[in-house]
C-alpha positions as CSV (number, residue, x, y, z in Angstrom):
1,X,189.8,80.8,112.3
2,X,192.1,80.6,115.4
3,X,193.6,84.0,114.7
4,X,190.1,85.5,114.1
5,X,188.7,84.0,117.3
6,X,191.8,85.2,119.2
7,X,191.3,88.8,118.1
8,X,187.6,88.8,118.7
9,X,187.9,87.3,122.2
10,X,190.6,89.8,123.1
11,X,188.0,92.6,122.5
12,X,185.0,90.6,123.7
13,X,183.1,90.8,120.5
14,X,181.3,88.0,118.5
15,X,181.5,89.4,115.0
16,X,183.5,91.6,112.7
17,X,180.6,94.0,112.6
18,X,180.5,94.3,116.4
19,X,184.3,94.9,116.3
20,X,184.0,97.6,113.7
21,X,181.2,99.3,115.6
22,X,183.1,99.2,118.9
23,X,186.1,100.8,117.1
24,X,184.0,103.5,115.6
25,X,182.2,104.3,119.0
26,X,185.5,104.4,120.8
27,X,184.8,101.3,122.9
28,X,187.8,99.6,121.3
29,X,191.1,101.6,121.5
30,X,192.4,102.9,118.2
31,X,195.8,101.3,118.8
32,X,196.1,98.4,118.3
33,X,192.4,98.2,117.2
34,X,192.9,99.5,113.7
35,X,195.7,97.1,113.1
36,X,193.6,94.2,114.4
37,X,190.7,95.4,112.2
38,X,192.9,95.2,109.1
39,X,193.9,91.7,110.1
40,X,190.3,90.7,110.7
41,X,189.2,92.1,107.4
42,X,191.8,90.0,105.6
43,X,190.8,86.9,107.6
44,X,187.1,87.5,106.9
45,X,187.9,87.8,103.2
46,X,190.0,84.6,103.2
47,X,187.4,82.7,105.2
48,X,184.5,83.8,102.8
49,X,186.6,82.9,99.8
50,X,187.4,79.5,101.2
51,X,183.7,78.9,102.0
52,X,182.8,79.8,98.3
53,X,185.4,77.4,97.0
54,X,184.0,74.6,99.3
55,X,180.6,75.2,97.8
56,X,182.0,75.0,94.3
57,X,183.7,71.7,95.2
58,X,180.4,70.3,96.6
59,X,178.6,71.2,93.4
60,X,181.1,69.3,91.1
61,X,179.4,66.2,89.8
62,X,181.3,62.9,90.3
63,X,183.4,61.7,87.4
């Protein structure tokens, strides 16, 4: 989360979608923007996977 917030604050965006749109519209420079987008994509994937796992753990009945 810290890395995600650091990248997003560097570009003054509040979401991955806003970052991606800024990159596509040229508001965010291509370099290092594309590299940071790849990092953000991987972080978003990991965060979402972690959230799903937490939901699974919450749904496990007590033994």
